[in-house]
N, C-alpha and C positions, 0 to 999 in steps of 0.2 A: 760324847760325840757331838760335834757341831752339825749344823744344818748342811754345810758344804760336804762334810764327811759322809753324811747320810746319802746325799745326792751322788757322790762318787761311788759309794758302795752299791747303790741301786743301779747305777750305770754299769758297773762291772758285772753285777749279777745278770743284768739284761743282756749284756754282750756274751757272757758265758752261756746263758740259755740259748742264744742264737747259735753259738758253736755246737751245742748239744743237738739242736734241731737239725743242723746241717749234717750231723753224724748219723742220723737215722738211716741214711742210704746204705750204711754198712751193716744193716741187719743181716745176720747169717754169716758174717765174716768172723773168723776165729777171734775170741776176746783178746788174745795177745797182740794181734795185728791192730785191732780197734784201739787198744791202749796206746800203742805207738802213734797212730793217726790222731787220736784225741789230744795227746800231749803236744804234737806238732801243731794242731789247729789252735790250741790255746795259746801257744807261743806266737803263732802267726797273727793272732788277734791282738797281741801286745798285752795279754793278761799275765799276771804273775803265775809262777808255777803253783800247781795245786798239790795237795798231799798225795803221795803215791797210792795209798790205800783208796782214796776217793776216785782217782783216775782209773785204777784197776777195777773197782766195783762198778763204776759208771760204764766202763767199757764192756763189762760182762752184761749189764742190763741192756745196753745198746745192741750188742750182738744178739741178744735173745729177743729183740724187738720191743723192749719195754721203754717207755718214756721216762727220762730222767728230768726232774723238775727241781730247780734251785730253790724256789720259794713260792708262796702263794701269789705274789705279784707278777711272777714270770710264767704262770701256767698258760701255755699256748691255747688259743681258742679251739683248735682242732683236737685238743686232748680228750674231749668228751666223745669223740668219734673213733678213737684209736683202740684197737684190740691187739694184744700180744699174740704172736704165733705160738700155739700150744705145742708145736713140734720143736721149738727152739728152747734150749736150756741155758741158764746163765753160767753154770759151771763150765769151764772150758780149759 
């Protein structure tokens, strides 16, 4: 991997983390709906399609109010202050 490849990957991961952060407003929305919204948001950001299982699982986590983090460099600062809703379940 070249240095420019690493920068491109880091940029894509940062952009994807931003999309995931924007999706937090859909906490409590059925996972199937979040899955469709997440796929649309990823496409709108101009990012490549992500594996179906990752989108499905991430949507379930978002629906349940949990933070999805791409990697340690993309952990949002507010992550230390977030608590999942114990009444929400990932399975949907």
